[in-house]
C-alpha angles and dihedrals in degrees: 000000000000131000108267093240088062093054112103113209130007111323093201092058117095120248114258126202124228091258090054089050091053089065095044127088088239090069089056089053093048091052090051094053095045094051096060117119118260117255114251101210147357094271091059092047096048087054093053114085093194092055091048092050090047092053091045087053093051094049088049091055091051089052095045095048091045095232100141140025125211112229132177117271113251114251114267095005132115113224095199121031119216126212120183115214 
């Protein structure tokens, strides 16, 4: 048993197998979303509302599951190093 706020989806809806989903319209929508072309750069990503929504949902999940903590960046320190290849 899990707290209701940790349940993803509608808890009152019955569980469906992959085979059942193949016959469902949701499977069609899933295939359409998965087959989208991959974005090439940050400019394309920031212009795509679906991408922004997906990233916001990912960040929300990190926060909800308490898997990270934002902290201040140390002075005079790069948090992420870059190396051009």
